[in-house]
Steps between C-alpha positions, in 0.01 A plus 500: 500500500876429477596460133866425578598146383697297749683196362529203728855383592454175312445689176839679530662168598358323194637783280849457658485124454417546131795736472727229627360266235562779244865510601523125443352524151739780407806322642406190300441702182131423492401844380164415346379349838655801670304737273174327579574525873595865467159573346335324788709694754402828330145441617617532859512848660871466594827624349867468575832598331585128474173420321561791260844360408353151461241638262758691295739207475211273377387748234864539392557126472176451305594787266171682573671831415191728487381371841852538638517855373166590667580343836854646515387841385226517767738373776762766407255774587537419872816288498675444832862594468621140548293381198564798269788346303328166454177658389688721248668190354172312458341809342784558260517135401129506422550805270803346330322178426203690351745702288392824666854631480416869486286479815779297671768760415275781617428323827864444578592858397227665697381278787784270612673618816847331516546558872187306581629171363787259533793547265446163342137582422598833350763342280244247374256781425769690311586187295138476384497876446806496274365202301170686450688813387681289236172360377339840482802656331499220241132554431554879480776444242269281288217758518736787404611307196142454393431865585777617266364276224153654551662846462676398185184362344300802625255276679352749747274252689788253558722785622232597750437142619865403521595818689228441754608135536852623565372754758334218699846350553602802710845504336717811488471665158793448262677787319337374187188687609690829481603424138143413407377848585658617174364207291211609284353153478418492871127556566429841660323347796770247553764776481321696771499184714876463435562854616304448816679177570861622451458841666564380861803291388673734249370840629834683434528371147450729197287318244376554150122455456337484163120485453359563155645825375613607844850450641671622814802438717421516875629387836248245626454650845397832331196331343185576697235236558194534281290608794755780568510640141378859505296460182330185629395676822381805314263285291380313816435839664299625200276192516427511872151636430409182309567297814219677683256479207578145380744285713487211256591721208780658703655166584491398134660831402787444741555151360522639147733781608726267692523261206586785264779622722633141530496487119703823453708506821743667566399730220197718557292763326553873540339658804320737259311187371360396838152631406494296178618186683230547762236540235638206301491247784152627607372459145640144470368394838150639420508327166577161655254530790212697348557510118544877510775661292426866565799721574611857494835675445769518225365244250824405323713466811223331688442237227875433494498421870180295478663293227823458692333408833267254324805337343667472838193322640466268201867401517467433871201270453676315222770399750230336717341294227555125537 
């Protein structure tokens, strides 16, 4: 049995006739009638570049921005070179009208190929791009003002929330972030996030970092990532056996250890204390999962680390409370 569907010539001819009517509706500004006809034409098994442009124009004129975004985005995946600039414009306009400025900026920075579009189209894109940057920068300035107020008032949760709102704008970090590394009112987790954010931009800068009773001056590029810290990796190595015996417990241990390092970073315990840190995170994880608080080792030092690591975890979860 032949399952291939063959469409009779009159079906294709009817589709073409309806496309002509669609052109008439659009030229007369009857976009609602055009939209209804487009939905009817979509039930046919035919496509054409002209129909795609008709559809995009209609969605644009009716301000159906989410639909315009979806259609243009899908079309860009296999865009013929002659339609590339037009599709980019429709897509960018849909993002701008939905106030998705960060996504718009990222799209133009990463995906737009200037040589594949007409100069006039590129200039129009850049005009929208620059306007979006102004809007984002204005929003970033407002958030940074609120962020500084949260630091002055020592409101840790607002610091955390406002910083992450600022991050979503994809703005370059201001030099203010360098100064904040030495401000004691900045939450430890927020300060770690600040370091990670500014490192790629100010890697040659010598900065002063203060956390609790610890203070250091260091060139940013000399700071290792947490996962590259020698002490962190020694603890992870000591706890490898737990992964084989209890994978769930092991994952929880790694979460607790990571959080503790984020709390103290870039400062870290002595390598001679790796055994106590391993025992402390294991004890805490067992306590949470199984209600067991058994531990071995240097009691005084171990209890100190258990208390400190517990505080780090408690402070982290306070940031997430709504």
